[in-house]
C-alpha positions as MATLAB code, in Angstrom:
seq = 'MDFITIAYIVAAASSVLIALLVIPCVRAALTAQRRARTAELARVYVLAAEQIYGSGHGKDKYDYVTRALAARGIKINRSDDTDEIRALIESGVRELKYME';
ca = [
     -10.129    7.653   38.671;
     -10.475   10.758   37.970;
     -11.160   12.174   34.043;
      -7.771   13.086   33.098;
      -6.592    8.805   33.852;
      -9.810    7.903   31.859;
      -9.018   10.071   29.443;
      -5.313    9.274   29.112;
      -6.301    5.099   28.739;
      -9.211    6.506   25.996;
      -6.511    7.967   23.874;
      -3.462    5.630   24.501;
      -6.496    2.334   23.655;
      -7.282    4.592   20.293;
      -4.206    4.882   19.467;
      -3.387    1.105   19.363;
      -6.651    0.538   17.450;
      -5.617    3.365   14.905;
      -2.200    1.415   14.548;
      -3.780   -2.022   14.300;
      -6.215   -1.398   12.022;
      -6.264    1.459    9.891;
      -2.457    1.871    9.056;
      -2.732   -1.443    7.653;
      -5.673   -0.337    5.633;
      -4.134    2.805    4.259;
      -0.234    1.418    3.613;
      -2.672   -2.026    1.726;
      -4.603    0.937   -0.529;
      -1.295    2.944   -1.481;
       0.419   -0.295   -2.190;
      -2.219   -1.245   -4.308;
      -1.888    2.520   -5.966;
       1.697    2.111   -6.067;
       1.633   -0.646   -7.771;
      -0.880    0.434  -10.971;
       0.890    3.456  -11.127;
       4.165    1.146  -11.813;
       2.461   -0.735  -14.537;
       1.061    1.914  -16.323;
       4.690    3.633  -16.372;
       5.970    0.435  -17.393;
       3.435   -0.053  -20.171;
       4.090    3.535  -21.568;
       7.590    3.540  -21.336;
       7.933    0.151  -23.335;
       5.582    1.975  -26.228;
       7.874    4.592  -26.057;
      10.957    2.628  -26.778;
       9.571    1.108  -29.192;
       8.878    4.331  -31.109;
      12.615    5.309  -30.374;
      14.008    2.477  -31.221;
      11.800    0.826  -33.706;
      12.056   -2.489  -34.189;
      14.778   -4.964  -32.191;
      17.464   -3.522  -30.217;
      16.153   -5.083  -27.110;
      18.464   -4.542  -24.823;
      18.290   -0.812  -25.850;
      15.010   -0.821  -25.074;
      14.954   -2.715  -21.959;
      17.676   -0.035  -20.653;
      15.694    2.341  -21.581;
      12.964    1.865  -19.813;
      14.779    0.523  -16.738;
      16.301    4.097  -16.439;
      13.142    5.622  -17.150;
      11.425    3.427  -13.991;
      14.691    4.116  -12.127;
      13.934    8.074  -12.436;
      10.790    7.523  -10.660;
      12.329    5.818   -7.850;
      11.578    2.580   -9.238;
      14.033    0.390   -9.021;
      14.316   -3.187  -11.092;
      16.238   -6.381   -9.753;
      17.952   -7.359  -12.895;
      19.719  -10.645  -11.572;
      15.884  -11.597  -10.543;
      13.759  -13.149  -12.792;
      11.226  -12.942  -10.525;
      11.121   -9.166  -10.024;
       7.785   -7.801  -10.128;
       9.374   -4.286  -11.967;
      10.994   -6.845  -14.615;
       7.525   -8.680  -14.906;
       5.836   -5.541  -15.640;
       8.048   -4.736  -18.524;
       7.480   -8.075  -20.038;
       3.734   -7.514  -19.556;
       4.451   -4.407  -21.476;
       6.750   -6.179  -23.953;
       3.805   -8.790  -24.922;
       0.883   -6.257  -25.080;
       3.021   -4.484  -27.447;
       3.257   -7.582  -29.394;
      -0.491   -7.999  -29.266;
      -1.503   -4.480  -30.170;
       0.680   -4.984  -33.856;
];
């Protein structure tokens, strides 16, 4: 085996290690960061909706929050009661009730 062949083997092995180890770690960190950012945005938009619409108007406020999140590229599955984004919105509403 010459040096070039060994270098190709080392490069291929390194690429596999990066693909198997480093990429999933980076992806997990980005997912956690994205989830935290989404939770914060949901909370801010819930507070903004309360300020804009006042007491009552639950559907209008929910529509406002979902439109604001959708404008940021965050999609909500309205028909799925277990949707994570929907749960974040409801959490923001609950937090708002405790603040009052």
